[in-house]
C-alpha positions as a Markdown table, in Angstrom:
| # | Residue | x | y | z |
|---|---|---|---|---|
| 1 | Met | -12.0 | -94.0 | -14.5 |
| 2 | Glu | -8.8 | -94.7 | -12.7 |
| 3 | Thr | -8.8 | -94.4 | -8.9 |
| 4 | Met | -6.1 | -92.2 | -7.6 |
| 5 | Gln | -4.2 | -93.4 | -4.6 |
| 6 | Pro | -4.2 | -91.1 | -1.6 |
| 7 | Leu | -1.3 | -88.6 | -1.4 |
| 8 | Lys | 0.7 | -88.3 | 1.8 |
| 9 | Ala | 2.2 | -84.9 | 2.8 |
| 10 | His | 3.7 | -83.4 | 5.9 |
| 11 | Val | 3.8 | -79.8 | 7.2 |
| 12 | His | 7.1 | -78.0 | 6.9 |
| 13 | Asn | 7.4 | -74.4 | 7.8 |
| 14 | Gly | 3.7 | -73.9 | 7.5 |
| 15 | Arg | 3.5 | -75.5 | 4.1 |
| 16 | Leu | 2.2 | -78.9 | 3.0 |
| 17 | Val | 5.0 | -80.9 | 1.2 |
| 18 | Leu | 4.2 | -84.1 | -0.7 |
| 19 | Asp | 6.2 | -87.1 | 0.4 |
| 20 | Glu | 6.0 | -88.7 | -3.0 |
| 21 | Pro | 5.9 | -87.8 | -6.7 |
| 22 | Thr | 2.6 | -87.5 | -8.5 |
| 23 | Asp | 1.5 | -87.5 | -12.1 |
| 24 | Leu | -1.2 | -84.9 | -11.5 |
| 25 | Pro | -1.3 | -82.2 | -14.2 |
| 26 | Glu | 0.6 | -79.0 | -13.4 |
| 27 | Gly | -1.8 | -76.5 | -11.8 |
| 28 | Asp | -4.4 | -79.1 | -10.6 |
| 29 | Val | -6.1 | -78.1 | -7.4 |
| 30 | Val | -6.2 | -80.8 | -4.7 |
| 31 | Glu | -8.4 | -80.6 | -1.6 |
| 32 | Leu | -6.7 | -81.9 | 1.4 |
| 33 | Val | -8.7 | -82.9 | 4.5 |
| 34 | Pro | -7.0 | -83.8 | 7.8 |
| 35 | Leu | -7.4 | -87.5 | 8.4 |
| 36 | Asp | -8.6 | -86.9 | 11.9 |
| 37 | Glu | -11.6 | -84.9 | 10.5 |
| 38 | Val | -12.4 | -87.7 | 8.0 |
| 39 | Leu | -12.3 | -90.3 | 10.8 |
| 40 | Ala | -14.4 | -88.1 | 13.1 |
| 41 | Leu | -17.1 | -88.0 | 10.4 |
| 42 | Gly | -17.2 | -91.8 | 10.2 |
| 43 | Gly | -14.8 | -92.0 | 7.3 |
| 44 | Asp | -17.0 | -90.3 | 4.7 |
| 45 | Tyr | -19.2 | -87.3 | 4.2 |
| 46 | Leu | -22.5 | -89.0 | 4.2 |
| 47 | Asp | -25.3 | -87.5 | 6.2 |
| 48 | Asp | -27.6 | -89.7 | 8.3 |
| 49 | Glu | -30.1 | -90.1 | 5.4 |
| 50 | Glu | -27.4 | -91.1 | 2.9 |
| 51 | Arg | -25.8 | -93.5 | 5.4 |
| 52 | Ala | -29.2 | -95.1 | 6.1 |
| 53 | Arg | -29.8 | -95.6 | 2.3 |
| 54 | Leu | -26.3 | -97.1 | 1.9 |
| 55 | His | -26.9 | -99.5 | 4.8 |
| 56 | Ala | -30.3 | -100.5 | 3.4 |
| 57 | Ser | -28.7 | -101.1 | 0.0 |
| 58 | Ile | -26.0 | -103.3 | 1.6 |
| 59 | Glu | -28.6 | -105.3 | 3.4 |
| 60 | Arg | -30.5 | -105.9 | 0.2 |
| 61 | Gly | -27.3 | -107.0 | -1.4 |
| 62 | Ile | -26.6 | -109.5 | 1.4 |
| 63 | Glu | -30.2 | -110.8 | 1.1 |
| 64 | Asp | -29.7 | -111.2 | -2.7 |
| 65 | Val | -26.5 | -113.3 | -2.1 |
| 66 | Lys | -28.2 | -115.5 | 0.5 |
| 67 | Ala | -31.1 | -116.1 | -1.9 |
| 68 | Gly | -28.7 | -116.9 | -4.8 |
| 69 | Arg | -29.6 | -113.8 | -6.8 |
| 70 | Thr | -26.1 | -113.2 | -8.0 |
| 71 | Val | -24.2 | -113.0 | -11.3 |
| 72 | Asp | -20.5 | -113.9 | -11.7 |
| 73 | Gly | -18.4 | -110.8 | -12.0 |
| 74 | Arg | -16.5 | -112.2 | -15.0 |
| 75 | Glu | -19.9 | -112.5 | -16.8 |
| 76 | Val | -20.8 | -108.9 | -16.0 |
| 77 | Ile | -17.4 | -107.7 | -17.3 |
| 78 | Ala | -17.8 | -109.8 | -20.5 |
| 79 | Arg | -21.3 | -108.3 | -21.1 |
| 80 | Leu | -20.0 | -104.7 | -20.5 |
| 81 | Arg | -17.1 | -105.3 | -22.9 |
| 82 | Ala | -19.4 | -106.7 | -25.5 |
| 83 | Arg | -21.7 | -103.7 | -25.2 |
| 84 | Ala | -18.8 | -101.3 | -25.4 |
| 85 | Ala | -17.5 | -103.1 | -28.5 |
| 86 | Ser | -20.8 | -102.9 | -30.3 |
| 87 | Arg | -21.0 | -99.1 | -30.0 |
């Protein structure tokens, strides 16, 4: 899945106007959230339990790296490509 870059817009006469072109399909609905709201929520919409699970997962990952339990990213990609090609 391709990650879409954030779109920037400004308010003009009570309307949001995009500051750049987009290749979104005609008629697509886009949810806009004021940046101040996103930042006030810590930059995401995780609740306390979700954030705690995320932090625990990150800590486990750091411990894995310290213990040498890692796999080279190129190796992972090669395995995924081989699996996709065999389907």
